[in-house]
TIKOLTI-790608 format. One record per atom (N, C-alpha, C): residue number from 0; x, y, z. Coordinates in pm, 1 decimal. Layout:
(NUM,(X,Y,Z))
...
REM end
This chain:
(0,(3315.0,-1995.7,-3152.0))
(0,(3398.8,-2091.0,-3220.7))
(0,(3352.9,-2099.5,-3365.4))
(1,(3448.1,-2096.4,-3453.3))
(1,(3419.8,-2115.4,-3595.1))
(1,(3503.3,-2234.0,-3642.3))
(2,(3441.0,-2321.1,-3719.2))
(2,(3513.2,-2437.1,-3769.1))
(2,(3492.0,-2451.3,-3919.1))
(3,(3584.5,-2523.9,-3980.0))
(3,(3576.3,-2552.2,-4122.5))
(3,(3595.4,-2701.2,-4143.1))
(4,(3525.1,-2753.6,-4241.5))
(4,(3536.4,-2895.2,-4272.0))
(4,(3409.2,-2942.6,-4339.2))
(5,(3395.5,-3074.9,-4348.1))
(5,(3278.0,-3133.3,-4413.6))
(5,(3148.5,-3093.1,-4344.4))
(6,(3150.8,-3085.9,-4213.3))
(6,(3033.4,-3039.8,-4139.2))
(6,(3081.7,-2935.2,-4038.5))
(7,(3082.0,-2809.2,-4083.2))
(7,(3133.4,-2703.0,-3998.2))
(7,(3033.6,-2668.7,-3888.7))
(8,(3085.1,-2611.3,-3782.4))
(8,(3003.6,-2573.0,-3668.8))
(8,(3050.1,-2436.5,-3622.4))
(9,(2958.7,-2342.6,-3616.3))
(9,(2989.3,-2209.2,-3568.1))
(9,(2896.9,-2180.3,-3451.5))
(10,(2955.2,-2145.7,-3338.2))
(10,(2872.9,-2122.5,-3221.5))
(10,(2932.9,-2018.7,-3129.2))
(11,(2846.8,-1969.0,-3041.0))
(11,(2888.1,-1875.3,-2937.2))
(11,(2854.7,-1941.3,-2804.2))
(12,(2953.5,-1945.4,-2715.9))
(12,(2933.8,-2003.0,-2584.2))
(12,(2970.1,-1897.7,-2480.9))
(13,(2875.6,-1869.5,-2392.2))
(13,(2902.1,-1778.5,-2280.9))
(13,(2910.2,-1862.6,-2154.6))
(14,(2997.2,-1820.0,-2064.2))
(14,(3017.3,-1892.2,-1938.8))
(14,(3014.1,-1792.9,-1823.5))
(15,(2940.3,-1828.2,-1719.5))
(15,(2936.8,-1750.1,-1596.6))
(15,(2967.8,-1846.0,-1483.0))
(16,(3079.4,-1824.3,-1416.4))
(16,(3120.6,-1912.9,-1308.2))
(16,(3015.5,-1914.6,-1198.2))
(17,(2995.6,-2027.7,-1132.5))
(17,(3073.6,-2149.2,-1153.7))
(17,(3009.6,-2250.1,-1248.7))
(18,(2879.7,-2235.7,-1281.4))
(18,(2812.5,-2345.8,-1352.2))
(18,(2701.5,-2299.9,-1446.1))
(19,(2722.0,-2185.8,-1513.4))
(19,(2618.3,-2134.3,-1604.2))
(19,(2675.1,-2122.0,-1745.1))
(20,(2603.0,-2181.5,-1841.2))
(20,(2645.4,-2180.7,-1980.7))
(20,(2529.5,-2138.8,-2070.2))
(21,(2559.8,-2060.9,-2172.8))
(21,(2459.8,-2022.7,-2273.6))
(21,(2523.0,-2049.5,-2409.4))
(22,(2464.4,-2138.4,-2486.2))
(22,(2517.9,-2181.5,-2614.6))
(22,(2419.7,-2146.0,-2725.6))
(23,(2471.6,-2078.9,-2828.3))
(23,(2390.7,-2046.1,-2946.2))
(23,(2469.6,-2091.1,-3068.8))
(24,(2406.8,-2175.7,-3151.5))
(24,(2473.7,-2219.9,-3274.3))
(24,(2414.0,-2144.4,-3392.1))
(25,(2498.2,-2122.6,-3493.5))
(25,(2445.7,-2068.5,-3618.4))
(25,(2356.7,-2175.9,-3678.9))
(26,(2258.8,-2136.0,-3757.7))
(26,(2167.4,-2236.6,-3813.8))
(26,(2240.4,-2347.7,-3889.2))
(27,(2203.8,-2471.1,-3854.6))
(27,(2250.9,-2590.0,-3925.8))
(27,(2127.6,-2653.8,-3986.2))
(28,(2127.4,-2671.4,-4115.5))
(28,(2010.7,-2725.9,-4184.9))
(28,(1886.4,-2641.8,-4153.2))
(29,(1909.1,-2509.0,-4139.4))
(29,(1799.2,-2417.1,-4115.4))
(29,(1751.6,-2409.2,-3971.6))
(30,(1818.9,-2477.8,-3880.1))
(30,(1774.4,-2479.5,-3740.9))
(30,(1882.8,-2419.9,-3651.1))
(31,(1845.6,-2315.7,-3575.2))
(31,(1936.2,-2258.5,-3476.5))
(31,(1912.7,-2329.6,-3345.1))
(32,(2020.2,-2365.0,-3276.5))
(32,(2009.5,-2432.5,-3148.5))
(32,(2054.7,-2335.5,-3039.7))
(33,(1970.1,-2320.4,-2938.0))
(33,(2005.1,-2235.7,-2824.3))
(33,(1976.4,-2313.5,-2696.9))
(34,(2076.0,-2317.2,-2609.0))
(34,(2065.8,-2394.0,-2486.1))
(34,(2120.4,-2311.8,-2370.5))
(35,(2056.3,-2322.3,-2255.2))
(35,(2107.0,-2263.1,-2131.5))
(35,(2117.4,-2374.6,-2029.1))
(36,(2233.1,-2381.7,-1962.0))
(36,(2254.0,-2480.1,-1856.0))
(36,(2293.4,-2404.4,-1730.5))
(37,(2220.4,-2429.3,-1624.3))
(37,(2249.1,-2367.6,-1494.8))
(37,(2248.0,-2478.0,-1391.1))
(38,(2364.2,-2506.5,-1335.9))
(38,(2373.4,-2615.8,-1239.4))
(38,(2317.4,-2742.6,-1300.0))
(39,(2224.2,-2808.0,-1230.8))
(39,(2169.7,-2934.0,-1281.6))
(39,(2058.7,-2915.9,-1386.2))
(40,(2020.8,-2791.5,-1413.9))
(40,(1907.9,-2766.1,-1503.2))
(40,(1951.5,-2728.3,-1644.4))
(41,(1878.4,-2779.3,-1743.7))
(41,(1902.9,-2747.5,-1884.8))
(41,(1775.0,-2698.0,-1948.7))
(42,(1789.9,-2599.9,-2038.8))
(42,(1676.5,-2544.2,-2111.9))
(42,(1715.8,-2536.2,-2258.4))
(43,(1622.4,-2565.5,-2346.8))
(43,(1647.9,-2557.3,-2491.1))
(43,(1535.0,-2477.5,-2555.2))
(44,(1570.7,-2403.4,-2658.2))
(44,(1473.3,-2321.2,-2728.8))
(44,(1435.5,-2390.5,-2859.1))
(45,(1307.0,-2421.3,-2873.1))
(45,(1255.0,-2485.5,-2993.6))
(45,(1142.4,-2398.6,-3048.3))
(46,(1152.3,-2359.7,-3175.0))
(46,(1046.4,-2280.2,-3236.6))
(46,(1017.7,-2151.9,-3162.1))
(47,(1121.8,-2090.8,-3105.4))
(47,(1105.9,-1965.6,-3033.6))
(47,(1055.0,-1980.2,-2891.1))
(48,(1036.7,-2104.3,-2843.4))
(48,(981.7,-2127.4,-2710.0))
(48,(1079.9,-2211.1,-2627.1))
(49,(1105.1,-2166.7,-2502.8))
(49,(1195.2,-2237.9,-2413.1))
(49,(1124.5,-2355.5,-2346.7))
(50,(1200.6,-2465.5,-2329.7))
(50,(1150.3,-2583.6,-2260.3))
(50,(1257.8,-2633.7,-2165.9))
(51,(1216.7,-2678.5,-2049.0))
(51,(1311.2,-2740.0,-1956.3))
(51,(1338.7,-2881.2,-2004.6))
(52,(1465.9,-2919.5,-2003.5))
(52,(1506.5,-3049.6,-2055.7))
(52,(1546.9,-3143.6,-1941.4))
(53,(1527.4,-3273.2,-1962.3))
(53,(1575.3,-3369.4,-1862.0))
(53,(1726.9,-3380.6,-1873.6))
(54,(1789.8,-3427.1,-1770.7))
(54,(1934.7,-3445.6,-1775.9))
(54,(2004.3,-3370.7,-1665.2))
(55,(2136.0,-3372.5,-1674.4))
(55,(2216.2,-3317.8,-1564.7))
(55,(2278.7,-3182.9,-1595.6))
(56,(2236.5,-3114.2,-1699.3))
(56,(2277.3,-2976.9,-1726.3))
(56,(2426.1,-2954.2,-1731.6))
(57,(2470.8,-2851.0,-1659.6))
(57,(2610.5,-2808.3,-1665.1))
(57,(2706.6,-2915.9,-1615.7))
(58,(2656.9,-3013.6,-1540.8))
(58,(2744.3,-3121.2,-1494.4))
(58,(2801.6,-3199.9,-1611.4))
(59,(2737.0,-3191.8,-1729.5))
(59,(2785.7,-3262.4,-1847.4))
(59,(2898.4,-3187.9,-1916.6))
(60,(2918.7,-3060.4,-1882.3))
(60,(3020.3,-2978.3,-1948.1))
(60,(3145.5,-2979.8,-1860.7))
(61,(3256.0,-3033.1,-1912.8))
(61,(3376.8,-3037.8,-1830.5))
(61,(3435.8,-2897.7,-1814.5))
(62,(3489.2,-2869.7,-1697.5))
(62,(3559.7,-2743.2,-1676.8))
(62,(3682.8,-2742.9,-1766.4))
(63,(3710.4,-2629.1,-1827.4))
(63,(3821.3,-2621.6,-1921.7))
(63,(3952.5,-2665.6,-1856.5))
(64,(3973.5,-2624.9,-1733.3))
(64,(4099.7,-2660.3,-1667.9))
(64,(4112.2,-2811.6,-1650.6))
(65,(3997.9,-2883.4,-1642.1))
(65,(4001.8,-3028.9,-1629.1))
(65,(4044.1,-3097.0,-1758.9))
(66,(4034.2,-3024.0,-1871.4))
(66,(4075.8,-3080.5,-1999.7))
(66,(4227.5,-3082.0,-2012.7))
(67,(4294.9,-2995.3,-1939.1))
(67,(4439.6,-2984.2,-1947.2))
(67,(4502.2,-3053.4,-1827.4))
(68,(4502.1,-3184.3,-1831.7))
(68,(4556.1,-3263.8,-1722.2))
(68,(4702.7,-3296.3,-1749.5))
(69,(4769.7,-3343.5,-1647.4))
(69,(4908.8,-3384.2,-1662.7))
(69,(4919.5,-3497.7,-1765.3))
(70,(4822.3,-3589.3,-1761.8))
(70,(4820.2,-3700.4,-1858.0))
(70,(4804.6,-3648.8,-2000.3))
(71,(4713.9,-3552.2,-2019.2))
(71,(4693.5,-3493.1,-2151.7))
(71,(4817.2,-3420.7,-2201.4))
(72,(4887.7,-3354.6,-2111.3))
(72,(5008.7,-3280.9,-2149.3))
(72,(5118.6,-3374.7,-2198.2))
(73,(5117.9,-3499.0,-2150.9))
(73,(5219.4,-3595.7,-2193.9))
(73,(5207.9,-3629.3,-2342.0))
(74,(5087.7,-3611.7,-2399.8))
(74,(5067.6,-3641.9,-2542.5))
(74,(5127.3,-3533.8,-2632.4))
(75,(5144.3,-3413.0,-2580.3))
(75,(5187.5,-3301.6,-2663.4))
(75,(5333.2,-3316.3,-2703.6))
(76,(5363.2,-3271.3,-2825.9))
(76,(5501.6,-3274.2,-2872.5))
(76,(5529.4,-3146.1,-2950.4))
(77,(5657.0,-3122.9,-2972.7))
(77,(5700.1,-3007.8,-3052.2))
(77,(5641.8,-2876.9,-2997.1))
(78,(5636.0,-2865.5,-2864.5))
(78,(5584.2,-2744.5,-2800.4))
(78,(5687.4,-2634.2,-2816.2))
(79,(5641.3,-2518.0,-2863.1))
(79,(5736.6,-2409.4,-2887.1))
(79,(5671.8,-2271.9,-2869.0))
(80,(5755.4,-2178.1,-2826.5))
(80,(5715.6,-2038.3,-2814.7))
(80,(5751.4,-1971.7,-2946.5))
(81,(5656.0,-1900.3,-3006.1))
(81,(5681.0,-1837.7,-3136.3))
(81,(5670.5,-1686.3,-3130.8))
(82,(5705.3,-1627.8,-3016.1))
(82,(5709.5,-1482.7,-3005.4))
(82,(5578.9,-1424.7,-2955.1))
(83,(5561.1,-1295.6,-2982.2))
(83,(5439.3,-1229.5,-2935.4))
(83,(5368.4,-1162.2,-3052.2))
(84,(5238.4,-1152.5,-3038.6))
(84,(5152.8,-1086.7,-3138.4))
(84,(5043.2,-1014.5,-3063.1))
(85,(4984.3,-915.6,-3126.1))
(85,(4868.6,-849.2,-3067.9))
(85,(4741.3,-919.4,-3112.1))
(86,(4653.0,-945.1,-3016.7))
(86,(4519.8,-999.5,-3043.8))
(86,(4421.8,-894.8,-2992.5))
(87,(4341.2,-842.5,-3082.3))
(87,(4246.4,-736.5,-3046.4))
(87,(4315.5,-621.3,-2974.4))
(88,(4435.6,-586.7,-3020.4))
(88,(4508.6,-472.9,-2965.0))
(88,(4579.6,-499.3,-2833.8))
(89,(4580.9,-625.9,-2788.7))
(89,(4645.6,-659.7,-2662.2))
(89,(4762.4,-753.8,-2688.7))
(90,(4876.9,-731.7,-2622.8))
(90,(4992.7,-818.9,-2644.6))
(90,(4969.5,-959.9,-2590.7))
(91,(5007.8,-1057.5,-2672.1))
(91,(4989.7,-1197.6,-2634.5))
(91,(5113.2,-1279.0,-2670.1))
(92,(5144.3,-1376.9,-2587.3))
(92,(5248.2,-1474.8,-2619.1))
(92,(5185.8,-1581.9,-2706.3))
(93,(5259.1,-1624.0,-2809.8))
(93,(5209.5,-1723.3,-2904.8))
(93,(5284.9,-1854.8,-2884.8))
(94,(5208.5,-1963.6,-2863.7))
(94,(5265.0,-2097.1,-2846.6))
(94,(5201.5,-2192.0,-2947.9))
(95,(5279.6,-2289.5,-2992.7))
(95,(5231.2,-2389.6,-3088.2))
(95,(5270.3,-2527.2,-3034.7))
(96,(5182.4,-2626.6,-3053.3))
(96,(5213.8,-2763.0,-3012.7))
(96,(5139.3,-2861.8,-3100.9))
(97,(5189.6,-2983.1,-3104.8))
(97,(5128.0,-3091.7,-3180.6))
(97,(5066.7,-3192.1,-3083.1))
(98,(4955.7,-3251.9,-3124.9))
(98,(4887.5,-3352.1,-3045.0))
(98,(4855.0,-3468.9,-3137.6))
(99,(4885.6,-3592.7,-3096.1))
(99,(4858.6,-3707.1,-3183.7))
(99,(4710.2,-3740.2,-3197.5))
(100,(4624.7,-3666.3,-3126.8))
(100,(4481.3,-3694.1,-3133.1))
(100,(4444.3,-3811.9,-3045.8))
(101,(4319.9,-3855.3,-3059.7))
(101,(4270.3,-3970.0,-2984.1))
(101,(4185.9,-4053.8,-3078.5))
(102,(4251.3,-4144.5,-3153.0))
(102,(4178.6,-4225.8,-3250.6))
(102,(4059.2,-4300.7,-3192.1))
(103,(4070.1,-4344.5,-3065.3))
(103,(3959.4,-4416.9,-3001.7))
(103,(3836.7,-4327.5,-2983.1))
(104,(3856.4,-4194.4,-2984.0))
(104,(3745.2,-4099.4,-2972.4))
(104,(3722.0,-4025.7,-3104.3))
(105,(3783.0,-4078.1,-3211.7))
(105,(3769.7,-4022.3,-3346.8))
(105,(3819.2,-3878.4,-3355.7))
(106,(3928.2,-3848.1,-3280.7))
(106,(3992.9,-3716.8,-3287.7))
(106,(4123.1,-3734.2,-3363.2))
(107,(4133.3,-3669.2,-3479.7))
(107,(4252.7,-3679.4,-3563.5))
(107,(4368.7,-3602.9,-3501.0))
(108,(4492.6,-3636.8,-3540.9))
(108,(4607.2,-3557.4,-3495.5))
(108,(4587.8,-3410.7,-3535.1))
(109,(4642.7,-3320.2,-3454.5))
(109,(4626.2,-3178.7,-3484.4))
(109,(4742.7,-3096.2,-3432.3))
(110,(4753.1,-2975.7,-3486.1))
(110,(4847.0,-2874.8,-3439.1))
(110,(4765.4,-2758.6,-3385.9))
(111,(4798.0,-2714.1,-3265.6))
(111,(4727.5,-2601.5,-3203.9))
(111,(4820.2,-2483.0,-3188.6))
(112,(4764.9,-2365.6,-3210.3))
(112,(4832.2,-2240.2,-3179.7))
(112,(4746.5,-2171.3,-3075.0))
(113,(4808.9,-2126.7,-2967.9))
(113,(4736.0,-2058.1,-2861.4))
(113,(4804.4,-1925.6,-2831.0))
(114,(4722.6,-1821.3,-2819.5))
(114,(4771.4,-1689.1,-2784.5))
(114,(4726.5,-1660.9,-2641.6))
(115,(4820.7,-1628.8,-2553.3))
(115,(4793.3,-1607.7,-2412.0))
(115,(4822.4,-1462.2,-2376.2))
(116,(4724.8,-1395.6,-2315.1))
(116,(4738.5,-1255.9,-2276.2))
(116,(4860.6,-1238.4,-2186.0))
(117,(4952.9,-1148.9,-2224.6))
(117,(5075.3,-1127.8,-2146.8))
(117,(5045.9,-1073.7,-2007.2))
(118,(4943.9,-991.0,-1994.4))
(118,(4914.8,-927.2,-1865.5))
(118,(4841.2,-1020.1,-1769.3))
(119,(4749.5,-1104.0,-1821.8))
(119,(4664.2,-1184.8,-1733.2))
(119,(4696.7,-1333.4,-1732.9))
(120,(4766.4,-1381.0,-1835.9))
(120,(4794.1,-1524.4,-1847.1))
(120,(4674.0,-1605.1,-1893.6))
(121,(4568.8,-1537.4,-1940.8))
(121,(4446.1,-1602.9,-1983.9))
(121,(4448.1,-1622.7,-2135.8))
(122,(4403.1,-1739.3,-2185.4))
(122,(4397.8,-1759.1,-2331.0))
(122,(4309.1,-1654.0,-2397.9))
(123,(4353.3,-1606.9,-2514.8))
(123,(4276.5,-1509.1,-2591.8))
(123,(4222.4,-1570.4,-2720.4))
(124,(4296.3,-1669.0,-2772.9))
(124,(4257.6,-1729.9,-2899.9))
(124,(4328.4,-1864.4,-2912.1))
(125,(4256.4,-1960.6,-2971.5))
(125,(4316.6,-2090.4,-3003.9))
(125,(4276.0,-2125.5,-3145.8))
(126,(4372.4,-2169.8,-3224.6))
(126,(4342.8,-2219.2,-3359.1))
(126,(4395.7,-2361.6,-3367.4))
(127,(4308.4,-2453.4,-3409.2))
(127,(4344.0,-2595.0,-3420.8))
(127,(4332.9,-2633.8,-3567.4))
(128,(4437.5,-2697.4,-3619.2))
(128,(4436.4,-2746.9,-3756.9))
(128,(4454.0,-2898.1,-3753.0))
(129,(4350.2,-2968.0,-3800.5))
(129,(4348.4,-3114.4,-3796.8))
(129,(4416.6,-3171.9,-3920.6))
(130,(4483.0,-3286.3,-3902.3))
(130,(4556.9,-3350.4,-4011.4))
(130,(4474.2,-3456.9,-4082.5))
(131,(4349.0,-3473.7,-4045.0))
(131,(4260.8,-3570.9,-4108.0))
(131,(4121.2,-3556.5,-4051.2))
(132,(4031.4,-3640.3,-4097.5))
(132,(3894.8,-3638.1,-4046.3))
(132,(3807.8,-3534.1,-4114.5))
(133,(3683.9,-3524.3,-4069.7))
(133,(3587.9,-3433.4,-4130.7))
(133,(3613.1,-3288.1,-4095.1))
(134,(3661.5,-3263.3,-3975.0))
(134,(3689.1,-3127.4,-3931.2))
(134,(3830.0,-3089.0,-3972.9))
(135,(3843.2,-2976.6,-4042.3))
(135,(3974.5,-2932.4,-4091.4))
(135,(4040.6,-2833.9,-3996.5))
(136,(3960.8,-2739.9,-3940.9))
(136,(4015.9,-2643.1,-3847.4))
(136,(3906.0,-2588.6,-3757.3))
(137,(3947.8,-2534.6,-3644.6))
(137,(3855.1,-2469.3,-3552.1))
(137,(3929.1,-2353.3,-3487.6))
(138,(3860.6,-2240.9,-3472.5))
(138,(3918.0,-2123.6,-3408.3))
(138,(3825.1,-2077.8,-3297.6))
(139,(3882.0,-2056.4,-3180.0))
(139,(3806.3,-2007.4,-3065.8))
(139,(3864.5,-1872.5,-3027.1))
(140,(3780.2,-1769.3,-3025.3))
(140,(3817.8,-1636.3,-2978.7))
(140,(3753.2,-1615.5,-2842.7))
(141,(3833.5,-1584.1,-2742.2))
(141,(3783.4,-1564.5,-2607.0))
(141,(3760.9,-1415.7,-2580.4))
(142,(3645.8,-1381.4,-2525.4))
(142,(3615.3,-1245.3,-2483.1))
(142,(3602.4,-1249.4,-2331.9))
(143,(3704.6,-1201.5,-2262.3))
(143,(3701.7,-1202.6,-2116.5))
(143,(3672.3,-1063.8,-2060.9))
(144,(3644.8,-968.1,-2149.0))
(144,(3617.3,-831.1,-2106.0))
(144,(3469.1,-800.5,-2091.3))
(145,(3384.6,-863.4,-2172.9))
(145,(3241.5,-835.2,-2171.9))
(145,(3174.0,-910.1,-2056.9))
(146,(3104.9,-839.0,-1967.9))
(146,(3035.8,-908.0,-1859.2))
(146,(2927.7,-1002.0,-1912.7))
(147,(2910.2,-1114.9,-1846.4))
(147,(2810.9,-1214.8,-1886.4))
(147,(2716.9,-1238.6,-1769.1))
(148,(2587.7,-1238.6,-1796.8))
(148,(2486.1,-1271.5,-1696.5))
(148,(2390.3,-1370.6,-1760.1))
(149,(2387.5,-1491.4,-1707.7))
(149,(2302.3,-1597.7,-1761.0))
(149,(2194.2,-1628.7,-1659.4))
(150,(2069.4,-1615.3,-1702.1))
(150,(1954.4,-1637.8,-1615.0))
(150,(1868.9,-1751.6,-1670.4))
(151,(1787.3,-1810.8,-1584.8))
(151,(1691.2,-1911.9,-1629.9))
(151,(1594.2,-1843.5,-1726.7))
(152,(1566.7,-1906.9,-1840.7))
(152,(1480.7,-1843.7,-1940.3))
(152,(1331.7,-1854.2,-1908.2))
(153,(1297.4,-1933.4,-1809.0))
(153,(1155.0,-1950.5,-1774.5))
(153,(1138.1,-1978.4,-1627.1))
REM end
């Protein structure tokens, strides 16, 4: 994910079903953050050394499909199909929609564009453009072709 705004955030997130995550952020204020979550366990890398962290690990990360609920879909407006484009040489359907945001959670209104692989129905890319707030835009590129293996670091 790459973002632009007053405090941008660029990171790589790998996911291995059902409950393994590996997150690496580009350095912020000179510090790179790397975290691995496997089931209830979390690990963080500080100064080149891994440490087991307290907490509930991957249970804190919502499944992506849980973010797209029927209630959430009711907020969307101006949903439209805008044809097809190639993403990384693969044909994708392009959709655009508006979301009023969630002011109570400090999420500004935004417009999203999503490219969905024609062959698999899986998202390939999402670009979000915010209409206010510190974050101006965010782009997520999905790589579903590269195998991922996430192991405990210690």
